[in-house]
C-alpha positions in Angstrom: 0.0 0.0 0.0 1.3 3.4 -1.0 0.1 6.6 0.6 0.7 9.9 -1.2 0.6 13.2 0.6 0.5 16.5 -1.3 0.8 19.9 0.5 -0.3 22.8 -1.6 0.2 26.5 -0.6 -2.3 28.8 -2.4 -2.9 32.6 -2.6 -6.4 33.8 -3.3 -5.9 37.4 -4.3 -9.6 38.3 -4.7 -10.6 37.0 -1.3 -11.4 40.0 0.9 -13.0 38.0 3.8 -12.9 34.5 5.2 -16.3 33.8 3.7 -15.0 34.6 0.2 -11.9 32.4 0.8 -14.0 29.5 2.0 -16.3 29.7 -1.0 -13.3 29.3 -3.4 -11.8 26.5 -1.3 -15.1 24.6 -1.0 -15.5 24.6 -4.7 -11.9 23.6 -5.3 -12.1 20.8 -2.7 -15.3 19.4 -4.1 -13.9 19.3 -7.6 -10.7 17.5 -6.4 -12.8 14.9 -4.5 -15.2 14.3 -7.3 -12.6 14.0 -10.1 -9.8 12.2 -8.4 -11.4 10.5 -5.3 -8.8 12.0 -2.9 -9.1 13.3 0.6 -8.7 17.1 0.8 -8.6 19.4 3.8 -7.4 22.9 4.7 -4.5 22.2 7.0 -3.0 25.6 7.8 -3.5 29.4 7.5 -7.3 29.1 8.3 -7.4 32.6 9.7 -5.8 34.4 6.8 -8.1 35.8 4.1 -5.8 35.4 1.1 -3.6 32.4 1.9 -4.5 28.7 2.3 -2.7 25.4 2.7 -4.4 22.3 1.4 -3.5 18.7 2.3 -4.4 16.1 -0.3 -4.1 12.4 0.3 -4.3 9.4 -2.0 -3.9 5.7 -1.3 -3.2 3.0 -4.0 -1.3 -0.2 -4.6 1.4 1.4 -6.9 3.5 4.5 -6.3 3.2 5.4 -10.0 -0.6 5.6 -9.8 -0.4 7.8 -6.7 2.1 10.1 -8.3 -0.1 10.4 -11.4 -3.3 11.2 -9.4 -1.5 13.9 -7.3 0.1 15.4 -10.4 -3.3 15.7 -12.1 -4.8 17.2 -8.9 -2.0 19.8 -8.9 -2.7 20.6 -12.6 -6.4 21.0 -11.8 -5.5 23.5 -9.1 -3.2 25.4 -11.5 -6.1 25.7 -14.0 -8.3 27.5 -11.5 -8.1 31.3 -12.3 -9.1 32.4 -8.7 -6.1 30.8 -7.0 -2.3 31.2 -7.4 -0.1 28.2 -6.6 2.8 29.2 -4.4 4.4 25.8 -3.5 3.7 22.1 -3.9 5.3 19.2 -2.0 4.5 15.6 -2.8 5.6 12.7 -0.5 5.1 9.0 -0.9 4.9 6.8 2.2 
C-alpha cells in the first residue's frame, strides 16, 4: 500500500473575507474529491483571508498511480483562475 501526501500553498488574491476564501476553497475541494477520489482538507492558515494550505491524500497499490493522481490534482489547481499556486510538495509513504 502506497500513501501519497501533497501539500499545496495557495494565494487567493480576490478574497477580501474569510467567507470569500472558504467559497473558493469549498468549490476547489469538491472538484478534487469528485474528479480524483482523494481526501482534501485545509490544514493551515485558516485565519488568513488570502492564503491557504491544502493537504491532499491518495492511497493505492502502486506509487506510479499515486504520483499520477496527485500530479493531475495539482494541474487542476493550476487551472483555477481564482487561485495562485505558491508551493507544492509531494511525498510518498
